[in-house]
N, C-alpha and C positions, 0 to 999 in steps of 0.2 A: 108213250105209246103202249097200248095194251092189245094183246092178240091171243087167240087160241093156239095152243101148240099143235103142230102137225107132225105126225109120226107115221112113216110108211104110207103116206098118201091119205091119211085119215086124221080126224081130230083125236088127240091123245086124251084119255080119261083116267081118273083116279079110281080107286076100288069102289067108290060110291056112284060111279057113272057120271061124275061131274067133269066138265072140260078142264084140262090143265091150262094155265094161262102163262103167257110170256109178257115181260115188260122191258122197257129200256132197250139196251143194246141187243139182247137176245131177240126181241121182236123185230128190230131193224135187220139183223142178220137173216132171220127167217124170211122176211119180206123180200130181201135181196135175192135169195135163192128162188123164191116163187116167181118174182119178176123176170129173172133171167131164164127160167124154165119155160115160161108160157109165151107163145107167139102173140104179139099184140092183136087185139080184136077177137081172140078166140074164146074169151070168157064172157058169157052172155050178160052177166050182171055188172060187169065193169069192162067195157070195150077198150079203155085206155090202159088196162093192166097188161104188162108184158113188154117185150122188146120188139121193135120192127123186124121183119124178116131180113136175114142176111145170109150170104154164102159163107160157109165155114172155112173156105180157102182164103178169103179176103180178111186177114187179121186186123188191118187198120179199120176197115168198115165195121167189123164185128165189135171192136172195142168202142167205136163211136155209138153203135146201136145199143150196147150195154149201158154206156154212160147216159144215153137219152132215157132209157127205161128206169134208171136209178135216180134221175135228177130230182124227183120229189122227196127222196129220203135223206135223212141227216147222216151222211157219211163223209169222211175226210179224204179217203184215198181208195182208188179201185185199180186193180191190175189183173191181167190174165196170166196165170202162172203156167198153165198147160193147155194145149188145144190139139186134139187129134182128129177133129171132124165130128165124131159122134158124142164126145164128152168134152167138157171144159172145166178146168179148175181155176177159180178166180179167188182173188184176195180182196178183202175190203176192211177198212179201218173205221171203227165207230167208237167215239169217246176214248181215244188212245188205246183201244183194244183191237188187235188184228186177228182175223181168222181166214183160213182158206176153206172153201167149200167146193164140192163137185156138183156140176150141173149137166143134165142131159135134156136137150130140147125135145119135147114131144109135140104131138099135134094138138087139136082142139081139146079144151077142157070143159066145154059146155055140155 
């Protein structure tokens, strides 16, 4: 898997203005963050991207919605480490490497 690196909401570039690239586990981790940040149906170019809407108070439903959004990616384990309603810290394992990332759900990205 090959992807452009996203940094502060924009494509990261090198000193020559070329997009930096991610591959392997780094690309999967980045796609997991994007998928969990975006509400499903809000990205005009890929309506299947993201997770279904969920109430931040319903932890069990929230985890199921996250798992549904991540189903197409190659990961081994997913868990929610923290959740305070406005932000969520999740952990995911890819190729025997685990990382925890912070996610804040926003509105439409179209």
